[in-house]
C-alpha positions in Angstrom: 0.0 0.0 0.0 1.4 3.4 -0.9 1.9 6.0 1.8 -0.5 8.3 0.1 -3.2 5.6 0.1 -2.5 4.8 3.8 -2.9 8.4 4.7 -6.1 8.7 2.7 -7.5 5.7 4.6 -6.7 7.2 8.0 -9.9 8.9 9.4 -7.8 11.6 10.9 -6.8 12.8 7.4 -10.2 12.2 5.7 -11.0 15.9 5.4 -7.7 17.4 4.5 -7.6 20.9 3.1 -3.8 21.1 2.6 -0.9 18.7 1.8 0.4 16.5 4.6 4.1 16.2 5.4 5.2 12.7 6.4 8.4 12.6 8.5 11.0 10.1 7.4 9.2 8.9 4.2 12.6 8.1 2.6 14.3 6.7 5.7 14.9 3.0 6.0 14.5 1.4 9.4 15.5 -2.2 8.9 17.3 -3.9 11.8 18.6 -7.4 12.3 17.5 -9.2 15.4 21.1 -9.3 16.7 21.3 -5.5 16.4 18.0 -5.1 18.3 19.2 -7.4 21.0 22.5 -5.5 21.3 20.6 -2.1 21.5 18.2 -3.5 24.2 21.1 -4.9 26.2 23.2 -1.7 26.0 20.3 0.5 26.8 19.2 -1.6 29.8 22.8 -1.5 31.0 22.7 2.3 31.1 24.7 3.2 28.0 23.8 6.5 26.2 22.4 6.9 22.8 25.5 7.9 20.9 27.5 5.0 22.4 24.7 2.5 21.5 24.5 3.9 18.0 28.3 3.5 17.5 28.2 -0.1 18.8 25.6 -1.1 16.2 27.1 1.0 13.4 24.1 3.3 13.1 23.2 6.9 13.5 21.9 8.4 16.8 18.7 9.4 14.9 18.0 5.9 13.7 19.0 4.3 17.0 16.7 6.7 18.9 13.8 5.8 16.7 14.4 2.1 17.2 14.5 2.8 21.0 11.3 4.8 20.8 9.6 1.9 19.0 11.0 -0.6 21.6 9.8 1.6 24.4 6.3 1.7 22.9 6.4 -2.1 23.0 7.7 -2.2 26.5 10.9 -3.9 25.5 13.2 -1.5 27.2 13.0 -0.6 30.9 12.4 3.0 32.1 15.5 4.6 33.6 16.5 8.1 34.7 16.5 10.3 31.6 14.5 7.6 29.8 15.4 7.4 26.0 17.5 10.6 26.0 19.7 9.4 28.8 19.9 12.8 30.5 19.8 12.8 34.2 
């Protein structure tokens, strides 16, 4: 299904009067299970975003978005500073 079709089907967008901007339309967020396991382990051990990103050879942006998705699923535990890692 194309993104435009998906947006058109979403009731929230059923009465659009202007164009919609979709964040990250061209980004690719494919991760291997081993990378996800590494991200979860490092995050739960208290490592910061940039260190985790380096360890899985990714960007902080892509790693943050993976962590956001994992947090929504309850796969990473809450910690001080949560996803951003700031105390």
